[in-house]
MARDOLO-553391 format. One line per 10 residues: for each residue x, y, z of C-alpha. Coordinates in steps of 0.25 Angstrom, whole numbers. Example, Ala and Ser with C-alpha at 12.3 -4.5 7.8 and 13.67 -1.06 7.14 Angstrom:
49,-18,31  55,-4,29
This chain:
-206,-200,-1  -204,-187,-6  -191,-180,-5  -189,-173,9  -190,-158,7  -184,-148,20  -195,-141,24  -194,-130,35  -204,-131,47  -205,-121,58
-209,-129,70  -212,-122,83  -210,-133,95  -213,-128,109  -207,-138,117  -211,-138,131  -209,-148,144  -222,-151,153  -229,-138,149  -240,-139,141
-242,-129,129  -256,-125,123  -259,-133,111  -262,-126,98  -273,-130,91  -268,-135,77  -278,-142,72  -273,-156,72  -280,-169,76  -281,-166,90
-271,-178,93  -261,-171,103  -251,-183,101  -250,-180,86  -240,-171,80  -250,-162,74  -254,-158,90  -241,-151,91  -237,-145,76  -247,-138,66
-241,-140,52  -244,-133,40  -241,-135,26  -233,-124,19  -228,-131,6  -230,-144,-2  -218,-149,9  -218,-140,19  -226,-137,31  -223,-129,45
-227,-135,58  -230,-126,71  -228,-133,82  -232,-125,95  -236,-136,105  -226,-147,108  -229,-149,124  -234,-163,121  -222,-168,115  -219,-176,127
-216,-189,121  -207,-196,111  -219,-201,103  -225,-187,102  -211,-181,98  -210,-191,87  -224,-188,81  -221,-174,80  -206,-177,74  -213,-187,64
-224,-176,60  -213,-166,58  -205,-174,49  -215,-184,42  -219,-184,28  -233,-179,24  -239,-182,10  -226,-189,6  -218,-175,9  -207,-175,19
-204,-164,26  -192,-161,34  -191,-152,45  -178,-142,44  -180,-131,53  -187,-131,66  -188,-120,76  -191,-126,91  -196,-116,102  -195,-121,117
-205,-115,127  -200,-121,140  -187,-128,147  -192,-137,157  -187,-151,152  -173,-154,154  -174,-167,145  -169,-161,132  -168,-178,126  -175,-178,113
-181,-163,115  -181,-162,100  -182,-176,95  -195,-172,89  -189,-163,79  -186,-170,64  -170,-173,63  -171,-165,49  -171,-151,55  -159,-143,53
-163,-130,58  -167,-129,72  -171,-116,80  -172,-117,96  -180,-107,104  -179,-106,117  -174,-121,117  -160,-120,121  -164,-121,136  -154,-127,147
-160,-141,145  -155,-142,131  -144,-150,128  -137,-157,115  -146,-170,116  -158,-162,110  -152,-161,97  -149,-177,94  -162,-179,87  -160,-167,77
-145,-168,71  -148,-160,58  -149,-147,64  -140,-138,58  -145,-125,62  -148,-122,76  -155,-108,81  -155,-106,97  -165,-95,101  -165,-90,116
-153,-97,119  -154,-98,135  -144,-91,145  -139,-104,151  -134,-109,138  -128,-96,132  -114,-102,134  -116,-116,133  -112,-123,119  -115,-139,124
-126,-142,114  -121,-132,103  -107,-138,103  -116,-153,102  -125,-147,91  -114,-142,82  -102,-154,83  -103,-159,69  -112,-151,60  -113,-139,52
-124,-131,60  -129,-116,63  -131,-112,76  -140,-100,79  -141,-92,91  -153,-84,87  -155,-69,91  -168,-71,99  -165,-69,113  -151,-78,115
-143,-66,122  -130,-73,121  -120,-66,128  -107,-74,126  -102,-86,120  -93,-98,126  -80,-101,119  -84,-114,117  -98,-112,112  -95,-116,99
-83,-124,101  -89,-137,94  -96,-131,83  -86,-132,71  -98,-133,60  -107,-122,65  -110,-114,53  -118,-102,58  -118,-95,71  -129,-85,75
-127,-77,89  -134,-64,85  -141,-56,94  -135,-60,107  -127,-53,116  -114,-59,112  -102,-49,117  -91,-57,110  -90,-69,101  -74,-75,103
-65,-82,93  -68,-94,103  -82,-93,99  -82,-94,84  -69,-102,80  -75,-116,83  -84,-112,72  -76,-118,59  -87,-118,50  -94,-105,55
-102,-98,42  -110,-87,50  -108,-80,63  -119,-71,67  -115,-62,80  -124,-50,76  -132,-43,87  -124,-46,100  -114,-37,108  -101,-40,101
-91,-29,101  -79,-36,96  -79,-48,86  -64,-50,83  -63,-62,92  -75,-67,84  -71,-65,70  -55,-71,74  -63,-84,79  -69,-87,64
-62,-99,58  -73,-103,48  -70,-101,34  -85,-100,29  -88,-90,38  -98,-80,30  -104,-71,39  -102,-65,52  -113,-56,57  -108,-47,70
-118,-35,68  -125,-28,78  -115,-29,87  -106,-20,96  -92,-22,88  -83,-10,88  -69,-15,84  -65,-26,74  -51,-30,69  -48,-31,54
-41,-45,58  -54,-50,62  -59,-49,48  -48,-55,42  -50,-67,50  -62,-71,39  -53,-71,28  -53,-86,30  -66,-88,25  -68,-92,11
-80,-82,7  -87,-69,11  -89,-66,25  -100,-57,29  -97,-50,42  -107,-41,47  -102,-30,57  -113,-19,56  -120,-12,68  -108,-13,77
-98,-2,82  -87,-6,74  -77,7,72  -65,0,66  -60,-12,60  -45,-11,66  -34,-19,59  -21,-26,62  -8,-21,59  -4,-20,45
6,-29,45  -3,-40,52  -3,-54,43  -14,-55,33  -19,-69,30  -21,-74,15  -36,-77,21  -38,-63,23  -34,-61,9  -47,-68,6
-57,-61,15  -71,-59,8  -79,-50,19  -91,-43,20  -91,-34,31  -103,-26,36  -98,-14,44  -111,-5,44  -116,3,56  -103,3,64
-93,14,69  -85,15,57  -79,28,55  -70,25,45  -70,14,35  -65,2,44  -56,-6,33  -43,1,28  -38,-2,13  -27,-10,19
-36,-18,28  -44,-22,15  -32,-26,9  -29,-36,20  -42,-41,17  -40,-41,2  -26,-40,-1  -26,-47,-13  -38,-40,-19  -28,-29,-24
-16,-39,-29  -24,-50,-35  -36,-43,-38  -37,-48,-52  -31,-61,-51  -42,-71,-53  -44,-82,-43  -39,-74,-31  -46,-72,-19  -46,-58,-12
-53,-52,0  -67,-45,-2  -73,-36,8  -87,-31,7  -89,-19,16  -101,-11,22  -98,0,30  -111,10,29  -118,16,41  -103,19,48
-100,33,53  -88,37,43  -79,47,47  -73,51,33  -59,57,35  -45,50,33  -50,36,38  -58,34,24  -47,41,15  -41,28,11
-53,22,7  -58,35,-1  -45,35,-9  -47,20,-12  -62,20,-14  -63,18,-29  -55,6,-28  -62,2,-15  -76,3,-22  -71,-6,-33
-69,-17,-23  -52,-17,-24  -50,-14,-10  -66,-15,-4  -77,-23,-9  -90,-21,-8  -90,-9,2  -102,1,3  -94,13,0  -106,20,-7
-114,21,6  -103,24,16  -104,39,21  -97,48,30  -101,52,45  -90,62,48  -85,73,45  -97,81,43  -93,86,29  -93,71,24
-105,67,32  -114,59,21  -103,58,11  -101,45,4  -88,38,7  -87,35,-9  -88,51,-10  -77,55,-2  -64,61,-6  -50,58,-1
-48,72,3  -60,74,11  -54,63,21  -44,68,30  -42,66,45  -36,77,54  -23,72,63  -31,69,76  -42,61,67  -31,54,58
-23,49,70  -37,45,75  -41,36,64  -27,31,61  -22,28,75  -24,12,71  -39,15,72  -45,22,84  -59,17,88  -68,21,100
-76,11,108  -85,13,120  -78,27,122  -63,22,122  -54,24,111  -47,13,105  -34,14,97  -26,4,91  -11,6,93  -4,1,80
6,11,77  5,10,61  -8,16,61  -2,30,65  2,40,54  16,46,52  14,61,52  18,74,60  11,82,67  2,94,59
8,107,59  2,117,68  -2,126,58  -9,115,49  -19,105,50  -17,90,45  -26,80,40  -23,64,36  -28,54,26  -23,40,25
-12,33,31  4,35,27  10,24,17  -5,20,13  -5,11,1  -20,14,-2  -21,29,0  -11,41,0  -8,47,15  -12,62,15
-9,71,26  -14,86,24  -7,97,31  -17,110,30  -8,123,33  -18,131,22  -21,146,26  -13,146,39  -5,159,35  8,151,36
20,158,31  29,145,31  27,130,29  25,123,43  36,112,45  29,102,53  22,97,41  21,82,40  32,76,30  19,66,26
10,78,23  2,76,9  -5,87,8  -1,102,12  -9,114,11  -1,127,13  -10,135,5  -15,150,10  -3,153,18  7,164,17
18,154,10  28,163,2  40,154,-3  40,138,-6  52,132,-6  60,118,-2  65,125,11  49,130,13  42,117,11  44,106,20
48,92,14  34,85,12  37,73,2  23,67,5  15,80,1  5,79,-11  -2,90,-9  3,104,-7  -5,118,-6  3,131,-7
-8,139,-14  -12,152,-10  0,156,-1  9,168,-5  21,159,-12  30,167,-22  42,158,-23  42,143,-25  57,138,-24  64,129,-34
61,114,-29  51,118,-19  43,107,-19  54,96,-21  50,89,-7  36,87,-12  38,75,-21  23,69,-20  17,83,-21  5,81,-29
-2,95,-28  4,108,-26  -3,122,-26  4,134,-27  -7,143,-32  -11,156,-27  2,160,-24  13,170,-31  24,162,-37  28,170,-49
39,159,-53  38,144,-54  52,138,-56  56,126,-63  60,118,-52  48,121,-42  40,107,-45  52,99,-49  50,88,-39  34,87,-40
33,75,-50  20,70,-43  13,84,-43  -1,83,-49  -7,97,-47  0,109,-47  -7,124,-45  1,137,-47  -11,144,-50  -13,158,-45
1,159,-41  7,172,-49  16,163,-58  24,170,-69  34,160,-73  35,146,-75  48,137,-79  48,128,-91  51,116,-80  42,119,-69
31,109,-72  43,100,-78  42,89,-67  27,88,-64  26,77,-70  12,73,-63  6,85,-64  -9,85,-68  -15,98,-64  -7,113,-66
-13,125,-62  -5,139,-68  -18,147,-69  -19,162,-66  -4,165,-64  4,175,-72  11,166,-82  13,174,-95  23,162,-102  25,148,-102
38,141,-103  36,131,-116  33,116,-111  33,118,-97  21,109,-96  29,98,-104  31,89,-93  17,89,-88  12,75,-94  1,73,-85
-5,87,-83  -21,87,-84  -24,101,-80  -18,114,-83  -23,128,-78  -15,139,-84  -26,150,-88  -25,164,-82  -10,167,-86  -6,178,-93
1,170,-104  7,178,-115  1,173,-129  16,173,-136  25,162,-142  29,157,-128  14,152,-124  13,146,-138  18,131,-133  8,132,-121
-3,135,-132  2,123,-141  5,114,-128  -9,118,-121  -17,116,-134  -16,101,-134  -18,100,-119  -30,109,-118  -38,100,-109  -27,104,-99
-33,117,-96  -46,119,-87  -59,121,-94  -62,136,-94  -47,141,-92  -40,141,-105  -27,148,-106  -25,161,-113  -13,169,-117  -11,185,-119
-8,191,-132  1,204,-131  -10,212,-132  -17,204,-120  -27,197,-126  -29,184,-120  -29,171,-131  -32,157,-128  -19,151,-128  -23,138,-136
-27,148,-148  -12,153,-149  -4,150,-160  11,151,-165  6,159,-176  -2,169,-167  9,172,-160  21,172,-171  28,163,-163  37,156,-175
46,169,-176  47,170,-162  50,154,-160  61,156,-172  66,166,-164  67,158,-152  73,146,-158  84,155,-164  86,160,-149  87,147,-143
97,142,-153  106,153,-150  105,152,-134  107,135,-139  120,138,-144  125,149,-135  123,143,-122  131,131,-125  144,140,-131  143,149,-120
144,135,-110  156,130,-118  163,144,-115  160,143,-101  165,130,-100  177,133,-108  179,146,-99  179,137,-87  188,127,-92  199,137,-95
198,144,-81  198,130,-74  211,125,-81  218,138,-78  215,141,-64  212,126,-60  221,126,-48  214,139,-42  200,133,-44  205,121,-39
210,128,-25  197,136,-24  189,124,-25  196,117,-15  199,129,-6  183,131,-7  176,119,-8  187,107,-6  186,102,-19  197,97,-28
198,93,-43  206,81,-40  210,74,-27  223,68,-25  224,56,-17  231,58,-3  237,48,5  230,49,18  240,41,24  249,53,25
250,60,38  251,74,33  244,82,23  257,91,21  272,93,25  277,106,26  290,109,21  296,122,25  308,131,30  311,132,43
311,147,40  297,146,35  292,142,47  284,153,50  276,153,38  272,139,41  268,140,56  261,152,55  254,150,40  254,137,33
253,128,44  243,134,51  235,135,38  236,121,36  234,114,50  224,124,55  213,121,44  202,112,44  205,101,43  220,104,44
232,99,36  242,90,44  255,96,40  269,90,42  280,101,48  294,96,49  296,105,62  285,98,68  282,84,62  295,79,60
299,68,69  311,72,77  324,62,76  320,59,61  329,63,50  324,76,43  324,70,30  316,58,35  305,68,41  306,75,29
302,63,21  291,58,31  285,72,30  284,72,15  279,56,15  268,59,26  262,71,21  252,73,8  260,86,3  273,93,7
271,108,7  284,115,4  286,130,8  295,134,-2  304,146,2  319,150,2  320,146,15  315,132,11  325,132,-1  336,134,9
333,122,17  339,109,13  327,101,21  317,110,14  321,105,1  323,91,6  308,91,9  304,96,-4  312,85,-11  306,74,-1
292,80,-4  295,81,-21  299,67,-21  287,63,-12  279,70,-24  286,63,-35  284,50,-29  268,51,-25  268,57,-39  259,67,-33
262,82,-30  262,82,-15  271,96,-14  266,109,-11  275,120,-13  273,134,-7  281,145,-11  284,153,3  292,164,-5  299,166,-18
310,156,-22  319,160,-32  321,148,-42  336,147,-41  334,145,-26  326,133,-27  332,118,-28  329,114,-43  318,103,-37  310,113,-31
312,123,-44  307,111,-52  294,109,-42  291,124,-43  292,124,-57  282,113,-60  272,112,-48  264,123,-43  267,130,-30  259,138,-20
264,152,-16  264,157,-2  254,169,0  246,168,-12  232,171,-13  226,156,-13  238,149,-6  230,141,4  220,138,-4  231,131,-14
238,125,-3  226,118,3  222,114,-12  235,105,-13  234,100,2  227,87,3  214,88,9  217,89,25  212,75,33  204,77,45
211,84,57  216,74,66  223,77,79  236,72,83  235,61,94  241,68,105  233,79,102  243,91,100  251,95,88  265,91,89
274,101,93  282,109,84  296,105,83  307,114,77  317,106,70  329,113,63  330,106,50  342,116,46  332,124,36
């Protein structure tokens, strides 16, 4: 017996009940009971044959069926034919007895196609005789069976099989939640070209081993539920093309991360406008990092690239961080996007900025960038996406808000908007005098955010104050601006490009651009700025391009460009420069282009350094723009040909060296003399200087430590005969100032009933200072002298001079007691009526404390006490 070889037969069996069919002349022996009467077989190869069975109307008994079965499966010439694939076409449905209906079919068949056979009389018993069928295709699924799963569930209980509801006239409109409930081993499911409007999570979740799912050519509008129901980790193909799908969540694609191989998802020929995504803080599972996806989105309605770079990183986050580590898996996304009406504006900006790395597969893989073209706007229509520049992709404020309002999308005339607040950019309204455009999103890690404010050519004499603080590009050219300073320019920390060219600017203040730390391009050309100071560009460490050409510049400081460490392009052409400070370009280490032609530079020794510097850097000059200088006879010479010998610079340089030496010695000597004079003046006028500084600025050279617990700032000791001076001059000046001094007076603040000596001692101890109003009347009073002695004793005890002596009139030395004479001879005192009396008195007083009103709110009544003075 030869080895069994599988041979595929196409057997068309017309099964009828009691209705006779026309007999086909098949050239048989004429025996109507023989198998040859029903099938005409033709040998198609050494081990194969094809049988056309067109009239089985007489298969009415078991013997005839057995004969046909044996005929189809018996050997011929020692070749064993095994029928593996059979198509059965049923013409009528008159019989209700389905027992053994397909018993004549050989048990070896694995693929069975039923055309017009699954009628109301079909039951699960019809498959008892063909247990090896793995692929079942049903054509013309009857209306009465469209929601029935009885024979499906039986047929697919415990074997890996394929179910195909073929596209020919099936008209399925819906699926019961339990249709495939008991089919965990189903591999391939074909529901294509029906009338299904939805496939739910419950429909596909029982299919644990699903390999392919085909739902193309239906009426599906959303398929998120279908994707979320996929639990099979061997799924490799999903075809949902030619439907009406208009919305799909990114999370639905993330579900496919459970699959261990590439999943081909065909969503072409739908109505998709957007793939909306979940919030950025949503959890990304480890499975998503391994997602391998081939996504066909051609022939949809996408106006922009559907997946942002952030979304791609969600799929393939590990691609960027561990891409070079062998053995690591990372997401792989292939995307087809042609034949979509792309709007080439800010929506594509992030993609274009990263297009070089995207095409290399670092962020995107196998995407048809080369074939994607713009549909809108008109000026970019037909342009390939790969040929676009980021500077061409802008959105107006209205368009920008529409795109970034968490994706606006339209369906059947209704606008849908996702409400997530994090998608809205934080920017101010556009100034009324200007127009505004936008690119990207704030704080993006993949592309810089740009906000362009265009105020050019608006005849402005001042800069609008409403400019957004996140502006990155500011156009102010072609206006009537005159002065640029710190107070004129708003504080715009994010501005990278500033255009002030073609105004009438005649003055640029020091540190005018100190608030523009991010500035990269600055245009000041076409103005009338004669002098460029040393600190104008001091804070612009990130500046790459500076334009000062055609601005009438006459003078440059040696430090003008000192802080521009990042400067690459410098334009100084067509100005009025006659000389250049030596080494003014020393700090420009990154300079790549220098335009300085068209200036009337003098061919003298001052230009020699520049000639020598430029000779080794001629590559900086633009081609065809050689720099020249003018001789004394006004003849132009190429500056690169100028030499020291031609200009007789050796003697000039020697003279300059001598002058520099003289200046270098003279300046230090002059400074020493000035310092000495200042020291002498300070020593001799120390007190006057201290008094002046304290009176004007409240500043002392040395602050003494004061006892803040003492009640009074000063105790005023005076003779009763000098009370008029106290009440009308001294006391108001001390107590009516702000902040006031708190003064103790014996006739106001001494406690009645307490001995005078005790009151005096208490007053001296409770006061930070004692003011002695020394006069002849004072010397005649024993109590006044006692007050001086008490104050002097307290001064000696504290080891600090707390006594202030004020001479009210000339006191003869012989009239004063010895202790007062000694004090006057050894200490400085104040004289009433001097020009700076009050400044000196305030200086020696303690700092007054903040004013506090007495608890009862009233000043204590003055009490006249006779101290026998």
